[in-house]
C-alpha positions in Angstrom: -45.2 -31.3 32.5 -42.5 -28.8 33.7 -43.2 -25.1 33.5 -41.0 -23.7 30.7 -42.0 -20.0 31.1 -39.1 -19.1 33.5 -36.6 -20.7 31.2 -38.0 -19.0 28.2 -37.9 -15.7 30.0 -34.3 -16.2 31.0 -33.3 -17.0 27.5 -35.1 -13.9 26.2 -33.3 -11.8 28.9 -29.9 -13.3 27.9 -30.6 -12.5 24.2 -31.6 -9.0 25.1 -28.4 -8.5 27.1 -26.3 -9.8 24.2 -28.1 -7.6 21.8 -27.6 -4.6 24.0 -23.9 -5.4 24.4 -23.5 -6.0 20.7 -25.3 -2.7 19.9 -23.0 -0.9 22.3 -19.9 -2.4 20.8 -21.0 -1.6 17.2 -21.9 1.9 18.4 -18.4 2.3 19.8 -16.8 1.1 16.6 -18.8 3.5 14.4 -18.2 6.4 16.7 -14.5 5.6 16.8 -14.1 5.5 13.0 -16.3 8.6 12.6 -14.1 10.4 15.2 -11.0 9.4 13.3 -12.4 10.6 10.0 -13.6 13.9 11.5 -10.3 14.7 13.2 -8.4 14.0 10.0 -10.8 15.7 7.5 -12.3 18.6 9.6 -9.6 19.5 12.1 -6.8 18.5 9.8 -5.2 16.5 12.6 -2.3 14.2 11.8 -3.6 10.6 11.3 -1.3 9.3 14.0 -2.9 11.4 16.7 -6.4 10.9 15.3 -6.0 7.1 15.4 -4.7 7.2 19.0 -7.6 9.4 20.1 -10.1 7.2 18.2 -8.7 4.1 19.8 -9.0 5.5 23.3 -12.6 6.7 22.5 -13.5 3.2 21.3 -12.2 1.6 24.4 -14.0 4.0 26.8 -17.3 3.7 25.0 -17.0 -0.1 24.9 -16.3 0.0 28.7 -12.8 -1.6 28.3 -11.5 0.8 30.9 -9.0 3.6 30.6 -5.9 1.7 31.8 -6.8 -1.4 29.7 -7.5 0.7 26.7 -4.1 2.4 26.8 -2.4 -1.0 27.5 -4.2 -2.5 24.5 -3.2 0.4 22.2 0.5 0.2 23.3 0.5 -3.6 22.8 -0.9 -3.2 19.2 1.5 -0.4 18.4 4.5 -2.4 19.5 3.5 -5.6 17.7 2.8 -3.8 14.5 6.2 -2.0 14.6 7.9 -5.3 15.3 6.4 -6.9 12.2 6.3 -3.9 9.8 8.4 -1.0 11.2 11.8 -2.5 10.3 10.6 -3.2 6.8 9.5 0.4 6.4 12.9 1.6 7.5 14.8 -0.8 5.2 12.4 0.2 2.3 13.0 3.9 2.8 16.8 3.4 2.8 16.7 1.2 -0.3 14.5 3.7 -2.2 16.8 6.6 -1.3 19.9 4.6 -2.3 18.2 3.8 -5.6 17.6 7.5 -6.3 20.9 8.9 -5.1 23.1 6.3 -6.8 21.5 7.1 -10.2 20.2 3.5 -10.5 16.6 4.7 -10.9 17.6 7.1 -13.7 19.5 4.3 -15.4 16.5 2.0 -15.4 14.3 4.8 -16.8 16.7 5.9 -19.5 17.4 2.4 -20.7 13.8 1.5 -21.1 12.7 4.8 -22.6 15.6 5.0 -25.1 14.7 1.6 -26.5 11.0 2.3 -27.1 9.3 4.1 -30.0 6.5 6.6 -29.6 3.8 4.0 -29.7 5.4 1.8 -27.1 6.3 4.7 -24.7 3.1 4.7 -22.7 3.5 0.9 -22.1 7.2 1.4 -21.2 6.2 4.2 -18.8 3.8 1.9 -17.1 6.6 -0.6 -16.7 8.9 2.1 -15.4 6.3 3.2 -12.8 5.8 -0.4 -11.7 9.6 -1.1 -11.4 10.3 2.1 -9.5 7.2 1.7 -7.4 8.2 -1.8 -6.3 10.7 -0.8 -3.6 9.7 2.8 -3.1 7.1 4.6 -1.0 4.5 6.4 -3.1 5.6 9.9 -2.3 9.2 9.2 -3.0 8.2 7.5 -6.3 6.2 10.6 -7.4 9.0 12.9 -6.7 11.4 10.7 -8.6 9.1 9.9 -11.6 7.6 13.4 -12.2 10.8 15.0 -13.8 11.2 11.8 -15.9 7.5 12.0 -17.0 7.8 15.6 -18.0 11.1 15.1 -19.8 9.9 12.1 -21.7 6.7 13.9 -22.7 8.7 16.9 -23.9 11.2 14.8 -25.9 8.7 12.4 -27.5 6.1 15.2 -28.3 3.4 12.8 -26.9 0.5 14.3 -24.9 1.5 14.8 -21.3 -1.3 12.6 -20.0 -0.5 9.7 -22.3 2.9 9.5 -20.6 2.0 10.5 -17.0 -1.1 8.3 -16.4 0.7 5.0 -17.3 3.7 5.8 -15.0 1.4 6.9 -12.1 -0.8 3.8 -12.6 2.2 1.5 -12.3 3.4 3.4 -9.2 0.0 3.4 -7.5 -0.9 -0.2 -8.3 2.4 -1.5 -6.8 1.8 0.7 -3.7 -1.6 -0.8 -3.0 -1.3 -4.4 -4.1 2.2 -5.7 -3.9 4.4 -6.1 -0.7 6.8 -4.9 0.6 4.9 -1.7 0.7 3.6 -0.7 4.2 -0.1 -1.0 3.4 -0.1 -4.6 2.0 2.4 -5.6 4.7 0.2 -4.3 7.5 -2.8 -6.2 6.0 -0.7 -9.3 5.7 0.3 -9.1 9.3 -3.2 -8.2 10.6 -5.0 -10.9 8.6 -2.1 -13.5 9.1 -1.9 -14.0 5.4 0.9 -15.9 3.6 3.3 -13.3 2.4 4.7 -15.2 -0.6 1.3 -16.2 -1.8 0.0 -12.7 -1.4 3.0 -11.3 -3.3 2.4 -13.7 -6.2 -1.3 -13.1 -6.4 -0.7 -9.4 -6.0 1.5 -9.4 -9.1 -1.1 -11.4 -11.0 -3.7 -8.7 -10.1 -1.4 -5.7 -10.6 -0.2 -6.5 -14.1 -3.7 -6.3 -15.9 -4.6 -3.5 -13.5 -1.7 -1.4 -14.7 -2.4 -2.2 -18.3 -6.1 -1.1 -18.0 -5.5 2.0 -15.8 -2.3 2.9 -17.5 -1.7 2.8 -21.3 -5.3 2.1 -22.2 -7.0 4.6 -19.9 -4.2 7.1 -20.5 -5.4 7.4 -24.2 -8.8 8.5 -23.0 -7.4 11.0 -20.4 -5.2 12.6 -23.0 -8.3 13.5 -25.0 -10.2 15.3 -22.3 -7.2 16.7 -20.3 -5.0 18.1 -23.1 -2.4 20.2 -21.3 1.1 21.3 -22.3 4.3 20.1 -20.6 5.1 22.6 -17.8 7.8 25.0 -18.9 9.9 24.4 -15.8 11.0 21.0 -17.2 11.0 21.8 -20.9 14.4 23.4 -21.0 17.5 22.5 -19.0 17.6 22.3 -15.3 18.8 19.3 -13.2 15.8 17.2 -14.0 16.1 17.9 -17.7 19.8 17.1 -18.3 20.6 14.4 -20.9 22.0 11.2 -19.6 25.5 12.1 -21.1 25.8 15.0 -18.7 24.9 13.1 -15.6 27.4 11.5 -13.2 28.4 7.8 -13.2 25.5 5.4 -12.6 25.2 1.6 -12.0 24.4 -0.5 -15.0 20.8 -1.4 -15.9 21.3 -5.1 -15.2 22.8 -4.5 -11.8 20.1 -2.0 -10.8 17.2 -4.2 -11.9 18.7 -7.3 -10.3 19.0 -5.4 -7.0 15.5 -4.1 -7.2 14.1 -7.6 -7.8 16.3 -9.4 -5.3 13.9 -9.2 -2.3 11.0 -10.2 -4.5 12.9 -13.2 -5.8 13.9 -14.3 -2.3 10.3 -14.1 -0.9 8.8 -15.8 -4.0 11.5 -18.5 -3.9 10.6 -19.5 -0.4 6.9 -19.5 -1.2 7.4 -21.6 -4.4 9.5 -24.2 -2.5 6.8 -24.5 0.1 4.3 -25.3 -2.6 6.5 -27.8 -4.4 7.8 -29.5 -1.2 5.6 -28.4 1.7 6.6 -31.2 4.1 10.3 -31.1 3.3 12.6 -30.7 6.3 15.8 -30.3 4.3 18.4 -27.7 4.9 17.5 -26.1 1.6 14.0 -25.4 2.9 15.3 -24.0 6.2 17.7 -21.7 4.4 15.0 -20.5 1.9 12.6 -19.9 4.8 15.1 -17.6 6.5 16.1 -15.8 3.2 12.4 -15.4 2.3 11.6 -13.7 5.6 10.6 -10.1 4.6 13.0 -8.5 7.0 15.9 -10.7 5.9 15.1 -10.4 2.2 14.9 -6.6 2.3 17.9 -6.3 4.6 20.0 -8.4 2.1 18.8 -6.2 -0.8 19.8 -3.1 1.1 23.3 -4.4 1.9 23.7 -5.7 -1.7 22.5 -2.3 -3.0 25.0 -0.4 -0.9 27.7 -2.4 -2.5 26.4 -2.7 -6.1 24.6 0.6 -6.5 27.1 2.5 -4.3 30.0 1.3 -6.3 28.3 1.7 -9.7 27.4 5.3 -8.7 30.8 5.9 -7.3 29.4 6.9 -4.0 31.9 7.6 -1.2 31.4 6.3 2.3 30.3 9.7 3.4 27.8 9.9 0.5 26.3 6.5 1.5 26.1 7.6 5.1 24.3 10.8 4.1 21.8 8.7 1.9 21.0 6.3 4.8 20.6 9.1 7.3 18.4 11.3 5.1 16.1 8.3 4.2 14.5 7.9 7.5 13.1 11.3 8.6 10.6 11.5 5.7 9.0 8.1 6.7 8.7 8.9 10.5 5.0 10.0 9.9 4.3 6.8 8.0 5.8 4.7 10.8 3.7 6.4 13.5 0.5 6.1 11.4 1.1 2.4 10.8 1.8 1.8 14.4 -1.2 3.7 15.6 -3.3 1.7 13.1 -2.0 -1.5 14.8 -2.9 0.0 18.2 -6.5 0.8 17.0 -6.8 -2.7 15.7 -5.8 -4.2 19.0 -8.4 -2.1 20.9 -11.0 -3.4 18.5 -9.9 -7.0 19.2 -9.6 -6.6 23.0 -13.0 -4.9 23.4 -14.7 -7.7 21.4 -15.8 -5.3 18.8 -13.9 -7.1 16.1 -15.6 -10.3 16.8 -19.0 -8.7 16.9 -18.4 -7.0 13.5 -17.1 -10.3 12.1 -20.4 -12.0 13.2 -22.3 -9.2 11.5 -20.3 -9.5 8.3 -20.7 -13.2 8.2 -24.5 -12.7 8.3 -24.2 -10.1 5.5 -25.4 -11.0 2.0 -22.4 -9.3 0.5 -19.4 -11.5 -0.5 -16.6 -11.2 2.0 -14.1 -9.9 -0.6 -16.5 -7.3 -1.9 -17.2 -6.2 1.6 -13.5 -5.9 2.4 -13.1 -3.7 -0.6 -16.1 -1.5 0.3 -14.9 -0.9 3.9 -11.4 0.1 2.8 -12.8 2.3 0.0 -15.2 4.1 2.4 -12.4 4.9 4.8 -10.1 6.0 2.0 -12.6 8.4 0.6 -13.3 9.8 4.0 -9.7 10.2 5.3 -7.7 10.5 2.0 -5.1 8.1 3.3 -4.6 4.7 1.7 -2.5 3.6 4.7 -5.1 4.6 7.2 -7.8 2.8 5.1 -5.7 -0.4 4.9 -4.8 -0.6 8.6 -8.3 0.3 9.8 -10.1 -2.1 7.4 -7.6 -4.9 8.2 -8.3 -4.5 11.9 -12.0 -4.6 11.4 -11.9 -7.7 9.1 -9.2 -9.7 10.9 -11.7 -12.0 12.7 -13.4 -12.7 9.4 -10.1 -13.8 7.8 -9.6 -16.5 10.5 -12.4 -18.5 8.9 -11.1 -18.3 5.3 -8.8 -20.5 3.3 -5.1 -19.4 2.9 -5.7 -18.3 -0.7 -8.8 -16.2 0.2 -7.0 -14.5 3.1 -4.4 -13.4 0.6 -7.2 -12.2 -1.7 -8.7 -10.3 1.1 -5.4 -8.4 1.6 -5.6 -7.5 -2.1 -9.3 -6.5 -1.9 -8.5 -4.2 1.0 -5.5 -2.9 -1.0 -7.7 -2.2 -4.0 -10.3 -0.4 -1.9 -7.6 1.7 -0.3 -6.8 3.3 -3.7 -10.3 4.4 -4.5 -11.1 8.0 -5.4 -8.1 10.1 -4.4 -9.4 13.7 -4.0 -8.8 16.9 -2.2 -8.1 15.3 1.2 -5.2 13.2 -0.2 -1.7 14.6 -0.3 -1.0 12.6 -3.5 -3.8 14.6 -5.3 -2.0 17.9 -4.6 1.4 16.5 -5.5 0.1 15.4 -9.0 -1.8 18.6 -9.5 1.2 20.8 -8.7 3.8 18.8 -10.6 1.6 18.6 -13.8 0.3 22.2 -13.4 -3.3 21.1 -13.5 -6.4 22.8 -12.0 -8.6 20.9 -9.6 -11.1 19.8 -12.2 -8.4 18.5 -14.5 -6.8 16.6 -11.6 -10.2 15.0 -10.8 -10.7 14.0 -14.4 -7.3 12.5 -14.7 -5.6 11.4 -11.5 -8.7 10.8 -9.4 -10.5 8.8 -12.2 -7.3 6.8 -12.7 -7.3 5.8 -9.0 -10.9 4.7 -9.4 -10.0 2.6 -12.4 -7.1 1.0 -10.5 -9.4 0.2 -7.6 -12.2 -1.3 -9.6 -9.8 -3.3 -11.9 -8.0 -4.6 -8.9 -11.3 -5.7 -7.3 -12.3 -7.4 -10.6 -9.0 -9.3 -10.6 -9.4 -10.4 -7.0 -13.0 -11.6 -7.6 -11.8 -13.5 -10.8 -9.0 -15.2 -8.9 -11.3 -16.1 -6.1 -13.3 -18.3 -8.5 -10.2 -20.4 -9.4 -8.0 -20.5 -6.3 
């Protein structure tokens, strides 16, 4: 009988080597994420630079080599910018055009003027969702806050009963529904179907906004009873009645322009479901029109014509709008690109695969784990975008083994987790605090809790959908 002791010893040695290698990779990943969190929260470093430093640190600790680490980071940065950067630029231009043309004001005024006091919180949730669909969160807050304060003043409703629904609509769209940067990054990183993700995102977002908006707003109004800030109570540009404002596009034209990219992307996805093997010209045309870059680009061009003409904007005014739209999103572009570079380093070192194996062996459901990872990074860094891009990079290998529908649900689970518990390290926290003239405790009891409700309601919706799709 052959002696098996040398073979057994060799197997044990190989297992020990693999274990040591895996432990080193996991250590590199943990140190990298901890370094990013520390640089952002303790040294107040910009997330772009923190992600770049963290990526290099991960590569060096994982023994990828300095040159290969830099090359990997640059590769990931470039591929992410190619898939998402153009969309961010188009989205910023579209959001600025919507604001400057008066189209956003027209949508808000039309909906609010047709609602009674009881319906106003529900209408404000709808307004926040509509405005939040094409706009970045910060732009949406700046646009919505004067409207929130004006509506609260005119209707005599508690400020929080008006503010919370609008902010819930804005935040839910930001985290759950493309074409926002976070969901788009997750879609690209996890190779999810965009049309399906958009459709499922809307299904999750609607009940989430209802729960975290009008319903939760009633409770918040009881324990955070604050007056409308005097700045917006009388006159001023933000408090002018509609009759004193300049010409604006019609409600129908504005709403149609806002929904155009969504309709194009959903139309392509629906046709693929109805006729997946069709090679017709119609399918080819819809596939092109439903491509995110094309859909958003078409919406921007249509908006320049429809909204620009409706708002009687001159060519110089349109040029100023387009030029001023891009500088504010430069930081977002760099953060998203650096997140893609960090993800690529995780992939090239083999860390992502090792983490994926560990996650597969975990007793936690994959979707719940995806939410938890994103929520942990969000609480630590204060950035929903950083949480989304980092969690997507970590979980990308896991998504490869899931069905198409569950990959889309993982995108939504990460998006829900990225909204959890906004607090003092989040710029949005301070924006809301200052606009509504709250103290820190009041902001925690209103805005921060609302973000937790959105995150948990979104997770519940994702888990419910996972049982039926």
